[in-house]
N, C-alpha and C positions, 0 to 999 in steps of 0.2 A: 468119939469124943466130945462133947460140947466144952466150950470155951464163950461165954457168955450167952449169945444167937449164932456163933458160928461155927461150924462142925470144923473139928482140925485132925487131921490125920497124926496119929504119933507109933513108933513103935520103940522100945527097948532092948537096949543088946547088953548084955550080962549085968543088967540091972540100971543100966545109965541110958537115959531118953534122947534117942535121937533127934534132933530137928528138921523137919523135912520144911517146915512153911514156919511164918513168921504169928499166924492166930489172927490174920486183920479178914481173910476170906476162907470162905467155904475151900473143905480138903477134904478128902475122902481116898483112901487105899483101898485096892479091889484084890490085890494078889501082893503075893512075898515070896521069895525065895531065898535062899541060904548056899553059899558057897564059900570053902575054904573060910570062914568067920567073916565073909562082907555079906550085908543086909541090901538087896536086891528089892524095889518096890512099887508097883505101879498104880497107878490111880488117875486122878483130877484132882485141880485146883481153880476156882472161880477166877476170872479177870475182872467180875464187876457185871460181866454182860452173859458168856455163856464160860462151862466148862473147859480147862484146856489139859488135853491127856499129856501125863508124864510118867517119867521115872526117874528115881531115884538112886543112890548107888550110897549106902551109909549116909544118908539124909542130904548128899551134895545133888543137885538136879544134875542129868546125865542126858536128857531129850524132853524134849516139849512141842507139841505141835503150834501152829501157831497162831491160834486162837479165833479165828474169823469164824468160827462155826464150833458147834458142842461137841465136845469129843470127851473120850476116857480112857484108856489103856486098861481094857478086861482082863490080861494075864501077862505071866511073866515068866520066861523058862531061863537059865542059864547053865551053858552048856561050856565045859571046860574042853579048853586044845589039847 
């Protein structure tokens, strides 16, 4: 989805948008997984220089690469213990 000139990553859960980023930097999802009503997404968000690989859980950032080199999380799998 485009927000002006920025790519924004969005997902809706039960008709409600889960905000993952603030829309000021390019972002994209490359994978999505669902388990027990929880939405997990993986992709990247620009830090202004390179893409930072990130994983989100219901819109909250869980993990990010250090942002020193271009990266993206390509896929996500969730395993129930």
